N, C-alpha and C positions, 0 to 999 in steps of 0.2 A: 503493498499500500504506499502510495505517495506519503512522503514525510512533509507535516505541514506545522508550523509552530503550535505551541500548545493552545492560544489564546484564539487561536482561529478556528472557533466555532459560529454557528449562525449567532448565539449571542453577542457575541465580542464584536462580529460585523453591523448588528443592529445597533448596540451601544453608540458605536464612531459615526452613525448616522444620526441618532439622538442628539449627540453632543455637536454636530455639524450643524443641522437644521431642525432643531425641535419644534419648531410649530407646523412644519409638512404635514400635509396630511398622510396618516398611512393606513387607515381603514374606513371605508365607506361601507353602511348597510342601511338604505333608506335614510331615514333621520338622524341613525346611530353613525356618529362621526369621530373618529380618535385621531388627534396628532399623534406624531412619533414619541414625544414627550409623555403625553397621558397614555399611550399605550405601554410605555416604558415604566411607569409610576403604578398604573393598576395592576400590571403584572407581578410589580415587586410589592405591592401589597398582599396580594395572594401569596408570594411566594415565602413571605417573612411569616403568614400564618401556617402554610405546608413545614417550615424549619422548625414550628414550636408543636406539632404535632407529634405525641408521646410514640417514640418508637422510628421515625422518620430519620433516613440516613442520605448522604448524597451517594446518586450512583442507583438508587431504587427505581422502579417503575410505576409509573402513574395513569392511569386510566382516564381519557377524558370523554365524555357522554355530554355532547352539546349539538344544538341545530347549528348550521351554517351559519355564522353572523359574527358580530364583533366580539362578544363575551368569549364564543369559543376560541378565537386567536387570543385572548388576552389568556385562559386558561392553558392554553399549549405553551406560550412563551412564561407563564407563571412555572408552570413543571422543570423549564429547560432554566430559570432562574435560580430556581430551588435547589437545583443539580441533578435534577432526575431526568430521567427518558420519560416520553410519552407513546400511550397507546391508543391511537384515535377510535373511538366506538359510534359507528353509526346509528344514529335513533330509528332509521328507517329498518334497521335488521330486528327479526322476532326474536323475542326476549330469549328462547330456545340457544338462539346463534350466541346472542351476548352471552349466556350463562357458558357456552363451550369455550368460548374466547378468554374469558375470565379464569376460568378454572386451568386453563391451560397456561394462561401468560404468568397468573398469580400475581398480580399487581399489589403495590404495599397497599394503596387506596384507588377510590374513584373520583375525580371530579367531574361532578355532575351539575347540569342546568336543575335549578330549582323544582320545577314541575316533571323533572325525571329521574330523579333522586330515588324512589321508590322500584327502578328497575334494575337497580345495584346493588351491590354488598362486597365490599365495605366500602360505606361512603366515608368521604374525610368528616371525621369530627371537629366540631367546632373547638378552636383552643380554650385551655381553661381559663388562662389568665390574659389579660391585655397586652398587646405589644406596643413597643413604638421604635422606630427608627426601619430604614432599609433590611432588607433580607441581606445575610450573608453570602458573597458572592464567590461560591465554589468556582475552581479553574479547572474543568475536566479535562483529562488528557484526550489526545485526538483518537484513540481507539475507545473510549467511553462511548456508551450508547447515546444516539439521540431520539431513536424512534424505534417501534415496533410496529410491523403492521401484518394481518393476517391475512393468509390466502387461501384458494379451496387446496383441499388436501387429498393424495390418494389412497390414503390408508383409512379414510373417512371420517377424519377430524379435521379441522383446518389447524395451519401450520404457521408459525409465526418468525418472520423473516427478521432479524434484528440488524438495524443499521448504524453505524457508527457516526461521529460529528465528521471525523476526516472524509469520509465519503460523500458525506451530506454539502459540505463545503465545496469539494470538488463540483459538483453539480451545479452549485449556486453561482462559483465564479465562472464556470464556463459559460451558463446561461447569459449572466450580464455583460459577456464580452461579446458573444455571439449576436445577440438580440437588441443589443444596446438598451436593455431596460434599466433606467436610472431615476434619478429626481424627476419629478413633472410627469412621467409617463403613467399613463394609466390603464391599469390591467385588471381582468374581468377573472373571477374565479365561480364555475360549476360543477366539479366533482363533488361525489359525494365524500363524506369526512373519512371513510373505512378505505377509501382506495390512495394508492400512493401519489397518484395524479394529485392529489390535494395536497401533499406535502410540498411538491414542485411548484404549483399555482401560489401557494400562501408565503413559501420563503424565500423563492426568485423573486418574488416581488417585494417584499420589505428588507430582505438584505442586501437589496439594490437599490432600498431609497425611492422606491415607485409608489404609487397609490394603489392598495389593491380593494377593488369595487364588488361588494356580496349581492348579490339580487335579496330582496327581502323575503321571497316566497321562493320555494323550490320551482324549478321549471323542465327539471326531465329531459327529455328529448323535444320540449315541446322548441321546435326550430324559429318558427314566425314570432315566439315570445322572446328567444335568445336573442333573434336579431332586432327587436326594439328595442331591448335592454342595450344591447351594444349602442345604437345609433342614441337613444336618449342619455345615456351614460356617457358620449363620446369615447366610448373605449378605443384605444390603440392596440391592446396586446391581448390574446386568451388562447387558452388549449380548450379544443373540445373533443371528445374521442371520437374514432372514425365515421361512423355511420352518422353523426349530428354533424361533424364537418363536412361530410359529401353532400349533406341535402343545402348544408349552408352555401358549397362552392356550386351548385347547382340553380341558386336561388336568383331569380330574376333582377333582383332589388337587392344586392348584398351591401352593408352596412360602409359608406365611405368613410367612416372614422377610423377603420380599423386598417392598421399597418403590416401585423404579422399575425399569421393564423396559425398556431402550433397544434398538430393533431398526431394520434398514434393509437395503439391497444390491439389494433386489428387491421387485417389487410386491406390497404387504400386502393381502392378500384376506380377512381375517378382522376383526370387530370385536369386543375383550372386553367382556363384560360388565359392568355397573356392579357386579356381586359380585368382580371380579378383585382380589386384594390390593393388586396392584402399579399404579401408575400408568405405563400403556404410552406412548411416544412413538416415533412413526416418523420416520425419518430419511432424508434424500436427499444425496448428494453424489458425486461422481467425487475420484478419488485427485488430478486436477488442481486440486481445491480445498478441498487439507488434511482429507478425511474428511467433514465435515460442512458442506452449505451451507444447507439447510433443516430446521426442527424442527416436529412438531407438537406441539399441546397435549395432553395428556389423553386418552387416547381412548374411554377405559370409559363406557359408555353412552350414546354419544355418534352425531350423523350418521344418515342414513338406511342400513338395514341391506343396501336394494339397490345401494347406491353405493361404490365401492374408499374404505377411508380416505386422506385429504388425506396429502402431505409437508410441510404446512406453511408456514412464513412464514421468511425470510431469519433466520440467526443473526447475532448482534454481528458488524459488522466485512465482511458480505456483502451482495451487491447483485446483483439478478437483473432480468433482462427478459425478455419473450417477443416474438419477432420473426417475421414472415412468411415467406414464400419469398423477397419482395424485400429482407427485411433491416430492414422497418420495422414499428416497436414496434407492438404490439396491447395495450391493456387492457382492463379492466373485466371483470364477472362474464361467463361464457362464452368469452371471448378464448382461442383455442389458439394456439399457436408453439412454435416450437424456443427454448429457455432458454438465454441466455447467462448466464453469473456474473461478477462483478466484485467489486473491494474487497479486505479485507485478507486475505480466504481463499486468493487464488490462490497457486497453487505458482510458483517460479521459471520451470520451463519443462522441457524436455524432455534428459535429458542427451547431448551431444554432437550434438545436433541440430537446431541454430539454424533450419534451412527451417521444420519441421513447429513449432517453438516459434511463428515467426511465423504460421503458416497459422491454428493451435490458438488462440493467444492475441492476437488481432489489436486494434489501436486503435481505437476511435470514439468519437464525440462522444455522451454519453447524453442520451436526451431529459427532458423535465421531468420533476421526482418522480411517481411514480405511486401513492402510498400506500404500502404495504408493502414496495414493492419494494425500498428502499434507494437508488434510482437517482435521479438530478437534481443532481450536482456541479457541473454547468455546464461542466466540463472534460473535454478528452478523457481516456480510460484504458484501461488494459488489460480485455478481456471475452473468456474462453474460452466457445467455440463447444462445447457440451456433447452434440450430437448427440440429445438428449432431448425430444420432444414434451410440452409439460405444460398443462394448463389453469387458469384463475384461476376459482375458486368464487365463490358468493355472500356467504361470510362472509370473503373475501377471502384465502383459503387457496390454495395450488398441489397441484393433482392431477397423478398422472403419467398420462400417455395412451400412448405407443409410442414404441419407438427410431424415429429419423430414416432413420438408415444402416444396415448389415448387423450391427454390433455385438450379441451373442445376450447374455441375461442368464440365466445357468444355476446355479438353488440358490444364488442369492445372488453368485454371480462373473459378469463382465463378459468376455467370451470375442469374441475376432475370428476368424471363420471361416477369413479369411485365411489365417492363422497354421498353422491345423491343417492347411488345403490346401497349404500350401508346404511342408510336412514330409510329407505324403503324395507330391507330385510329386519328393521326393527320393529314394523306394524305387524301384527297378529294375523296371521292369514298370507302371507306374502312370503313364499317358498324360495321364487328365483326373481332376479330384478336385473335391469340393462337399461340403458341410456345411450340414445344415442341423438346426434345432430341431423335435422332434417329442413330441407331446402323448401322455404316458405314463401321466397321472393323478396325477403327482406332483412338477411343477413344472417336468416338460419335460425331456427328454433327446436328447443329441447322436446323429445319425446320420451316418455318411460314406458315400458314396458315391463308386466310380471305375471306369475304363474301363483296361483293360489286361491284361497276363497273369498279374500278379502275383497269388499266392495273400492271401486276405484274413487269413488269421493272421500271415503276413508283414506286411501293412500293418499290424495291431493292434499287433503287438511292438515296431514302429518308434514309433508313437505313444505307447505306453507307455513305452519307454526314454527318448523328449526331451522330453516333454509334462507338465507336472502331472495330478494326478488327474483334476481337474474339467474337463481340457481334451480328457482322451481319451474319443472317442464309446464310447458304450455299444454301437453297432450298425455295423460295417462290412461292407458289402455290393457287391459287383461288379456291374455293369451292362452290357448290350453297348455299347450308346449312352447318350447323357445325353438328356432329354429339353428340349426348347429352347421359347422362347417365339418370337412372331411376329417380332420382331425380331433373331433368333438367338442369345439369351443364354439362361443356363441355366435351367429352369424352376425353381426352388426350391419353390415351391408344389407342383408335380407330385411332387417329390422327396418331400417332406414326408408325401406321402399315399401312397407304397409300402409296401407290408405287409413285416414283415419276412420273410426267407424261412425255412419250416419249416426245424427243426433237422433236419439228417442226420445220425441216430443210430441205433442199434438202439434198440429197445424196453427201457427198463430194468426189472430186476426186481429188488424190494429183498425180505428175508424180511419178512412180513406180522408188523406190529406194531413194526418195529424202529426205532430212530433215524433212520437211513436213509433209510427210506419217509416219517418224519413230516416231516422236513427237506425232501425231495423234494417233496413236498405244498404246503410252506409256499413254496419257488421257484417251483414252477409258478403258485400262486396270484397270486403277485407279479410274476413276468416273462410269463407266460404261456406258458412253454416246459417242457417236461416234461425234466429233467437226469437224466444219469447218473452213477455213483458219481463219477467220474474227472472231472466237470466243475468248470469254475470259475466261482463266482458273478459274477463282472465280465466273465465272456465270455459268460452268456447274459441279458444285459441288468441286470444289477445293477449301482448306484450307490452312493455313500455314503449318499445319502437312503433308497434301500431296504432298505440293509444295516442301518442301525438299525431299521427297520419288522421286519425280517425278524427280528433277534436280541429286539426284543420279543416277538414271534410264538414262537420258540424258546424264551425265558425260561417263557411262558406254559403253553406246552404241554408241555414237560418240567418242568416247577416246579425248574430250576437255577439257581444264580448264574454267570451268563457275560457278559463283556463284549464292548462292540462290537468291540474290537481283536482279538477273536479271530477275527471273519471275514474282516480283515485279513491275521492271520498264518496262517490255515488258511483259504483260499477254494474248496478243493476240497472237494464234499461229504463225501466220507468220511473227511475228513482231519476236518472240521468236526463231523462225528456222532461222532468219536471223543474229541474234546474235549469234547463235549456230556455224554458218557457218562462221562468222567472228572470231570466240574464238580461241586461241592460242592451237594446240594439245598437247598433253600429252607428253613430253620428248622436245619440244623446250624450 
């Protein structure tokens, strides 16, 4: 790992900005605005309380359960100022998932939004005595942990990735140098707090002196609402996950204030035109490599329209190699192999799992320097086996080809099907389970198949209660037997080709010209299933990306102002229709 001075943590970078320009705006969320000085002071007050909590020691881990907003940023910074690492917990996760993460991570305590404290234990107790003065300012070593992010696990439980301050600072420095993020730059952040992209969004802005602008309400995949937010708040830079970025790139009226659009998380399938107002940069990087490993040049008007956009070249501090099935490095244009990652970007490892850390972050002697790879130090070093197959292009860029293992990519999220299958097998009456990705015309959706006597609704309810929304299959289907390959393994290709069961429901009759009839037609067009008045959008094949498309069609058809959140608050057709009827009309 690259050697950096002890004081070069995100906290020390931020402190320099506080001293240099204390009245500059650090964070905005609606009417809630903090300057750099106020952000620093409020985090300091919270940090002092933490340090007075009995049993607290620098270097511990603190959970942070907050909705997107200014208080959540303060809480994360407070953990750092107290000398701890933080574990972001997304309130959108079901209680079962949060409990699973906390059981594995074993944080000292959880900092929680007041109205969310009932969901977690242990909550931070109030200090017994009043305190005065600023917090003690520990100076963590470069190897000290900055944060822990949990990702889908192949063993059936999520796994925690530990990232050190040195790796995070490498990312923040590269970002500021590459994209010109600095004082006066307005940066939006949309990623959920449980994803590592939120770490990149938040601290790349604040550690470089920019203004971080947060939406007051979650926007999900509602691209028209996101575009309006970018315009209204004069946003210059933002990150959007691949499916959302693709829709914005294809928009007829992209926001003109945007100068830099960053994307990543899935295979990018569209190229921006030369006239798109913002530079578009595609990125690649697993959580185990501190969010970003490679970055592309501006993609506007470049490359062969018939080939996928590249994922670029290694960022500062990153090293990459492609190896064949024998572990031998392959180089040169057209060379294809599994991507290994090394250098300053590597995470410390998996929390509480030395065996998996050793397996995935093995040590090997690098080959001679291969041009853009950054390899060739001549000494043995750690390399992370990504499981991703990539190809070197004629231009010296990397192109993503496919996953080498069973891990799936669902609308920008990496999913281990084994974790979903394990959850299914805990349901009484499920004897076998398999999860596959099916082509639904919108980036793919998960389909779960099982054998046994359990009802599909029971299985669906168990998955919804225990897994994040992006991991809950759009379809759960019972089979008498699993299809098998010649060698006796479950035939996942055959499963992906099984058509959805026709809905077993009476023919729905809606009043002609009613809002219910119109919404039902939109649902049928998107999911292929004719719904009834009491059907739930997410039970008839809907998911977050389809929800965004659906609400856009609802706006256009009925001429109303209704947000994406309405779908999640009122997923039943009749209830959503009532919301649409009550919504203000365009022009009101």
